[in-house]
C-alpha positions as CSV (number, residue, x, y, z in Angstrom):
1,M,-0.1,-0.4,0.0
2,K,2.9,2.3,0.9
3,K,4.2,1.9,-2.5
4,L,1.1,2.8,-4.3
5,L,0.6,5.9,-2.1
6,N,4.1,6.9,-3.0
7,R,3.6,6.1,-6.8
8,L,0.3,8.5,-6.9
9,Y,2.2,11.0,-4.7
10,A,4.9,11.1,-7.3
11,D,2.1,11.1,-10.5
12,Y,-0.3,13.1,-9.7
13,L,0.6,15.6,-6.5
14,M,4.3,15.9,-5.8
15,P,5.0,19.9,-5.9
16,S,7.4,20.9,-8.8
17,R,11.5,20.3,-8.3
18,M,12.1,23.2,-11.2
19,A,13.4,25.8,-8.4
20,E,15.5,22.5,-6.9
21,Y,17.3,22.0,-10.5
22,E,18.2,25.7,-11.2
23,A,19.3,25.6,-8.1
24,L,21.5,22.7,-9.1
25,L,22.6,24.0,-12.0
26,L,24.2,27.6,-10.1
27,K,25.7,25.8,-7.5
28,A,27.9,24.0,-10.3
29,A,28.6,26.7,-11.9
30,Q,29.8,28.8,-8.7
31,A,31.5,25.5,-8.2
32,G,33.6,25.9,-10.9
33,Y,32.2,23.4,-13.1
34,R,31.7,22.7,-16.6
35,Q,28.5,21.4,-17.3
36,L,28.4,19.2,-20.7
37,S,26.4,16.8,-23.1
38,V,27.7,13.2,-23.0
39,R,28.9,13.9,-26.4
40,S,31.2,16.6,-25.6
41,F,32.3,14.8,-22.7
42,Y,33.3,11.7,-24.7
43,R,34.7,13.1,-27.2
44,E,37.1,15.7,-25.1
45,V,38.9,11.8,-22.8
46,H,38.6,10.0,-25.6
47,A,40.8,12.5,-27.5
48,G,42.9,12.4,-24.0
49,E,42.2,14.9,-23.2
50,D,42.1,16.2,-19.1
51,P,38.5,17.8,-18.5
52,G,38.6,19.0,-15.2
53,K,35.9,19.3,-13.0
54,V,32.5,18.5,-15.5
55,L,29.2,17.9,-14.7
56,V,28.0,16.0,-17.6
57,H,24.1,15.8,-17.8
58,R,22.4,13.3,-19.5
59,H,18.2,13.7,-20.3
60,D,16.1,10.4,-20.8
61,I,13.1,11.5,-22.5
62,D,10.8,8.5,-22.0
63,S,7.9,10.8,-21.6
64,D,6.8,14.4,-20.8
65,L,8.3,16.8,-23.2
66,R,6.7,19.6,-21.6
67,T,8.8,19.2,-18.5
68,A,11.8,18.4,-20.6
69,R,11.3,21.6,-22.4
70,K,11.4,23.4,-18.9
71,M,14.6,21.8,-17.8
72,F,16.0,23.0,-21.4
73,D,14.8,26.4,-21.0
74,L,17.0,26.7,-17.5
75,E,20.1,25.3,-19.2
76,V,19.8,27.9,-22.3
77,K,19.4,30.3,-19.2
78,H,22.5,29.9,-17.6
79,G,24.5,28.6,-20.5
80,V,24.8,25.0,-19.3
81,Q,24.9,22.0,-22.3
82,A,23.3,18.8,-21.8
83,S,21.9,15.4,-23.8
84,Y,18.2,14.8,-24.0
85,Y,17.3,10.8,-25.7
86,F,14.3,10.4,-27.3
87,R,12.1,7.5,-27.1
88,L,10.3,7.0,-30.6
89,S,7.3,7.7,-28.7
90,T,8.6,11.3,-27.9
91,L,10.2,12.3,-30.9
92,D,10.2,16.3,-31.3
93,Y,12.1,17.4,-34.3
94,G,11.8,20.5,-33.9
95,F,12.9,20.6,-30.0
96,M,15.7,18.6,-30.8
97,R,17.2,21.0,-33.3
98,E,16.8,23.5,-30.9
99,I,18.9,21.9,-28.3
100,E,21.6,21.3,-30.9
101,A,21.2,24.9,-32.1
102,A,22.0,25.5,-28.1
103,G,25.1,23.7,-28.4
104,G,23.5,20.7,-26.4
105,E,23.2,17.1,-28.0
106,A,19.9,15.4,-28.6
107,S,19.7,11.6,-30.1
108,Y,18.4,8.4,-29.5
109,H,17.0,6.6,-26.5
110,Y,16.5,3.1,-28.2
111,E,14.7,0.2,-26.9
112,E,14.2,-2.0,-29.9
113,V,14.8,-5.4,-28.1
114,A,11.9,-4.9,-25.8
115,T,9.9,-3.6,-28.5
116,Y,10.4,-6.6,-29.9
117,A,10.0,-9.3,-27.3
118,K,6.6,-7.7,-26.7
119,R,5.2,-7.4,-29.9
120,H,6.6,-10.9,-30.8
121,R,5.5,-12.1,-27.2
122,L,8.9,-14.0,-26.7
123,R,9.2,-14.2,-22.9
124,C,13.1,-16.4,-22.6
125,G,15.8,-14.3,-23.1
126,D,17.9,-16.8,-25.3
127,S,15.0,-16.9,-27.3
128,V,15.4,-12.9,-28.2
129,R,19.1,-13.5,-28.1
130,E,18.4,-15.4,-31.5
131,R,16.6,-12.9,-32.6
132,F,19.4,-10.2,-32.6
133,P,20.3,-10.0,-36.3
134,E,16.5,-9.1,-36.8
135,I,16.3,-6.8,-34.1
136,R,19.6,-4.8,-35.1
137,E,17.9,-4.2,-38.4
138,M,15.2,-2.9,-36.7
139,F,17.6,-0.4,-34.9
140,V,19.1,0.6,-38.3
141,R,15.8,1.4,-39.7
142,N,14.3,3.4,-37.0
143,F,18.5,5.5,-36.6
144,T,18.5,6.0,-40.2
145,R,14.8,7.5,-40.1
146,I,15.3,9.5,-37.1
147,R,19.1,10.6,-38.6
148,E,17.4,11.9,-42.1
149,Q,14.6,13.8,-40.2
150,L,16.7,15.2,-37.6
151,G,18.8,16.4,-40.5
152,M,22.4,15.5,-38.5
153,Q,24.4,12.7,-37.3
154,M,23.7,11.1,-34.2
155,A,26.7,10.7,-32.2
156,T,25.9,8.9,-28.9
157,V,22.5,6.8,-28.1
158,A,21.1,5.7,-24.5
159,S,19.6,2.6,-24.1
160,H,16.1,2.5,-22.5
161,G,15.2,-0.1,-20.1
162,D,11.7,-1.3,-19.9
163,F,9.8,-4.0,-17.7
164,A,10.4,-6.6,-20.4
165,N,14.2,-6.1,-20.0
166,R,14.1,-6.1,-16.7
167,R,12.1,-9.3,-16.8
168,L,14.1,-11.4,-19.8
169,K,17.7,-10.4,-18.4
170,V,18.3,-8.8,-21.0
171,I,19.1,-5.1,-21.7
172,N,18.6,-3.3,-24.7
173,H,22.6,-2.3,-24.8
174,E,23.3,-5.8,-25.7
175,L,22.2,-4.8,-29.0
176,L,24.8,-2.3,-29.4
177,R,27.8,-4.8,-28.8
178,D,28.5,-5.4,-32.3
179,E,30.6,-2.9,-33.7
180,Q,29.8,-3.5,-37.0
181,L,26.4,-2.2,-36.2
182,R,28.0,0.7,-34.7
183,R,30.0,1.6,-37.8
184,R,27.0,1.4,-40.0
185,C,25.2,4.1,-38.1
186,G,28.3,6.5,-37.2
187,I,27.3,6.0,-33.5
188,E,30.8,6.9,-31.4
189,C,29.4,5.5,-27.9
190,E,26.7,4.4,-25.8
191,S,25.7,5.6,-22.9
192,Y,26.3,2.9,-20.8
193,D,29.9,2.0,-22.6
194,T,32.3,0.8,-20.0
195,E,34.7,3.4,-22.0
196,L,32.8,6.2,-21.1
197,L,31.9,5.1,-17.7
198,R,35.0,4.7,-16.7
199,H,36.2,8.4,-16.8
200,F,33.5,9.4,-14.4
201,D,34.2,9.4,-10.3
202,L,30.4,9.2,-9.7
203,Y,27.3,8.1,-11.3
204,I,23.9,9.5,-10.4
205,S,20.7,8.9,-11.4
206,D,17.1,10.8,-10.2
207,R,14.5,8.5,-8.4
208,P,11.0,8.9,-7.7
209,Y,9.6,9.9,-4.4
210,P,10.3,9.5,-2.1
211,V,14.4,8.6,-2.9
212,Y,15.0,11.6,-5.5
213,Y,18.3,10.4,-5.9
214,Y,20.3,7.5,-5.8
215,P,23.4,7.3,-4.9
216,I,23.6,10.3,-3.8
217,S,22.5,14.0,-3.8
218,P,24.3,15.7,-7.0
219,F,24.6,18.8,-4.6
220,A,26.6,16.4,-1.6
221,A,28.7,15.5,-5.1
222,L,29.6,18.9,-5.7
223,G,32.7,19.5,-4.5
224,Q,33.3,16.0,-3.5
225,H,34.0,14.9,-6.9
226,E,35.3,16.2,-9.7
227,R,33.5,14.4,-12.9
228,I,30.0,13.6,-12.0
229,C,27.7,12.1,-14.8
230,F,23.9,12.9,-13.4
231,L,20.9,11.2,-15.4
232,T,17.4,12.7,-15.1
233,H,13.9,11.7,-16.8
234,P,11.5,14.9,-16.4
235,V,8.8,13.2,-15.3
236,Q,10.7,12.6,-12.0
237,W,10.6,16.8,-11.6
238,E,7.1,18.1,-12.3
239,T,3.8,16.1,-12.2
240,N,2.2,15.6,-15.6
241,W,-1.4,14.3,-14.9
242,L,-2.2,13.9,-18.4
243,E,0.9,12.0,-19.2
244,S,1.3,10.2,-15.9
245,T,-2.2,8.7,-16.9
246,R,-1.1,7.5,-20.6
247,C,1.6,6.3,-19.5
248,N,0.5,4.3,-16.7
249,L,-2.3,2.8,-18.8
250,Q,-0.2,1.7,-21.9
251,R,2.4,0.3,-19.6
252,L,-0.8,-1.7,-18.3
253,A,-1.6,-3.1,-21.6
254,E,1.7,-4.0,-22.8
255,E,1.9,-6.0,-19.8
256,V,-1.6,-7.8,-20.4
257,A,-0.6,-8.2,-24.0
258,W,2.8,-9.7,-23.5
259,H,0.8,-12.2,-21.2
260,R,-2.0,-12.9,-23.1
């Protein structure tokens, strides 16, 4: 019951945390941190450069474009660059171009493994992996279409985590362990690559109410760690009744269809 009440509060009653997010941007700047996108940070460390004190912002746009735009407006206001990863269901090419024009990064939050498993009602991880050649072609089609519509190359991508991935114990990232696939698409880095993550002193992700951050608050991390990656999801920062209801109903429908 407590878990359900917390979910209801997070989805429908939680006050906006936009002021908290702006306070973080300001505190990081005052502490001397450069605030970068995943792409910019990766290219620096890949070239052997020392990035110094950095706070790398990664936004996974699972849902709620409205709040994502509010976060972007605050970043523009304070000269912050960030990476925004869009699912097929949240693609907004106009917004993506605005992000790129402001010096940030807009790219793909892919989930072909989970999508394929749900569509074909596959309930065994090994059965999914056997279909990887077909799923990779599905990824290439989606990636190419987005790149063409966006009108620019996407250098990094980020795997989306779905309930199907957790049940099957097959993460979407497994798909991009294929170097040939990366070369075909021109992908330099996946956001969960060890080659990227090893350069961070600390990786923080937001969490739903009442936790908010894991493993620690980014406010506490500033000054204690020099290279920080901060993953956020707009839905964790402001309630959006319509979007939350849509996502909850969609998740329920997918669960029912998958087990039918």
